[in-house]
N, C-alpha and C positions, 0 to 999 in steps of 0.2 A: 506493500497498499505504499509507503512511505518513498518507490523506488518509484513511483505513478505514478506520488504525489511533484513528484521533483522532477521528472524528464516532461510538465503537465508546465509547469512554472518556469523548466528552461525555456519550453516550447515555445511561448509569454512574451518569456522577456526577448528572445532570440527577435520572433514576428517581430516587436514595439522595434528591434531598431534596427531591423530592414526598415519597413514604413518611415519612418522618423530620416531615416537615409536617406529614402527616395525624395521626403518631401523636403531636405535642407541636402542639399549637398556637398555646396562647401565648406557648411556648419561639421558635415561629417566629415571631408579634406582636411580642414583644421582640428579635426584631435584624433584623427590619425598621425598629422604631419608631429609633433607633439608630443603621442604613445612611440614616434617610430627617431623623437629627437631624445627623449629622453633612456630610451631603453640601443641606444647608441650612445649617445654619452657614460648611462654603464661599463659599458662592454671598452668604452675607452679608459676606463678609468682603473676597468680590473687589468686590462691585456698589458696595461702602465707599467703598476703593481706588481705584475705576478713579474714582468720584463726585468723589473728596478734588481724586486727582488730574488730572480733564478741570471745571472749573465751568461751561465752558457746555451743557455736552452731559450733565446732573447732570439733567435735566428729565425727562429724558422714560429713564435708565436708574433714575428713584427711586420708579418703583406695584413692575419684578420686587422691590428693594431691599426694600420693604414686606412683597410677598408672603413673599421666603421670608425675612423674620424673622417672619411670622403666621401659616408654615411649622411654621419653629421652632421661637417657642411650646406651639402641639399636641404639639406631639412629647411635649415636653423636662414639659407640663404630665400631656403621655396615662401621660409614666415614669415620673414622681412622685403620681402617683394612685395608678398598680400596685405599687408597693413599698408 
C-alpha cells in the first residue's frame, strides 16, 4: 500500500513538473542552468581538492576538472546573458 502511494505521489509530482515546464519554458531553462551550475561548481571543487591532495594521480583527473570547469563557465555565461 505504501509503495502504491509513493508511485502515485511520484507520478503526480512528475506530471506537475512537466506541465509547469511546458507552460514556463524560460523559467524551466533557468532552473536547469542553475542546477547545472551548482553541480559543476561542486564537482570542480571536489576534483581540485582531490588533485591537490593526491599529486601522483593528478594527471588522470585533470581532464575531468577541466571539463567540469568548462560546463561551469558555459552555465555562468548563459545565465548572465539571460539577465
